[in-house]
C-alpha positions in Angstrom: 5.5 1.8 -5.9 3.9 -1.5 -6.6 2.7 0.0 -9.8 6.2 1.2 -10.8 7.8 -2.2 -10.4 4.9 -3.8 -12.4 5.2 -1.5 -15.2 9.0 -2.2 -15.5 8.4 -5.9 -15.6 11.8 -7.7 -15.0 13.8 -4.7 -16.2 14.3 -3.3 -12.6 17.7 -4.0 -10.7 17.2 -6.5 -7.9 18.4 -3.8 -5.5 15.9 -1.2 -6.7 13.2 -3.8 -6.5 14.1 -4.2 -3.0 14.2 -0.7 -2.2 10.6 -0.1 -3.7 9.5 -3.2 -1.6 10.9 -1.2 1.7 9.3 1.8 0.6 5.8 0.0 0.3 6.4 -1.1 3.9 7.3 2.1 5.2 4.4 3.7 3.5 2.0 1.4 5.1 3.7 2.0 8.5 3.1 5.8 8.0 -0.6 5.2 7.1 -0.7 3.2 10.4 1.0 5.6 12.4 -1.4 8.3 11.0 -4.5 6.2 11.9 -3.0 5.5 15.6 -2.6 9.4 16.1 -6.1 10.1 15.0 -7.4 7.3 17.3 -5.4 8.9 20.1 -6.7 12.4 19.2 -10.3 11.2 19.3 -10.0 10.0 23.0 -8.0 12.8 24.1 -4.6 11.2 24.3 -3.0 13.0 21.5 0.4 14.3 21.9 1.1 18.0 20.7 4.2 16.9 18.7 2.4 14.4 16.7 1.6 16.5 13.7 5.4 17.2 13.8 6.1 13.4 13.5 3.6 13.1 10.7 5.1 16.1 8.7 8.4 15.0 9.0 7.9 11.3 8.2 5.6 12.2 5.2 8.0 14.7 4.0 10.9 11.9 3.8 8.8 9.4 2.4 7.5 11.8 -0.4 11.1 12.5 -1.1 12.1 8.9 -1.1 9.2 8.0 -3.4 10.4 10.7 -6.0 13.9 9.6 -5.8 12.9 6.0 -6.6 10.8 7.2 -9.4 14.1 8.8 -10.8 16.1 5.8 -10.3 13.6 3.7 -12.0 13.3 6.0 -14.9 17.0 6.2 -15.4 18.4 9.2 -17.4 15.1 9.5 -19.3 13.4 10.6 -16.0 15.8 13.7 -16.3 14.1 14.8 -19.4 12.7 18.2 -19.2 10.6 19.4 -22.3 9.2 16.9 -24.5 5.7 15.5 -24.7 7.2 12.1 -24.1 7.9 13.0 -20.6 4.7 14.9 -19.9 6.6 18.1 -19.9 9.5 16.6 -17.5 7.0 16.0 -14.7 9.0 13.2 -13.2 12.1 15.6 -12.9 9.9 18.8 -11.9 7.9 16.7 -9.4 11.4 15.2 -7.9 12.8 18.9 -7.6 9.4 20.0 -5.9 10.2 17.4 -3.0 13.1 19.4 -2.1 11.0 22.4 -1.1 8.8 20.1 1.0 11.3 19.6 3.6 11.6 23.6 3.9 7.7 24.4 4.0 6.2 24.8 7.2 9.2 24.3 9.0 12.5 22.4 8.0 13.1 18.8 8.7 15.6 19.7 11.1 13.3 22.0 13.1 10.9 19.3 13.1 13.4 16.7 14.5 14.3 19.3 17.2 10.5 19.6 18.3 10.3 15.8 18.4 13.4 15.5 20.4 12.2 18.2 22.8 8.3 17.3 23.2 8.4 13.4 22.8 11.7 12.4 23.7 12.1 15.3 26.2 15.7 15.7 25.2 17.5 19.1 25.8 17.1 21.6 23.0 20.1 22.6 20.9 21.2 26.1 21.5 
């Protein structure tokens, strides 16, 4: 997202710039969480629901990233067919992220697994 902010120069709305910075922080936290989980697996202390946490967090982070790309691109990012938009790659990638939260289990299913296995909350019937 730093590249996106830098390429726009001073043209980005201050609120959007703040959202991009927050995204960068969250992406670093996601990476650190993945490293921590790998270290725990290596010493035999990994929790079986950690992959669910990574999938959920990664899916949500990916959706946010593409939402920010679309917000920064404005209405031009919605263009679908021209060479100028690389065949609508921004819009197509943004739409593709919607399927990411369904593949391999919906985000709601992932949250339910996390609630049951990590937080030890009762399941929803």
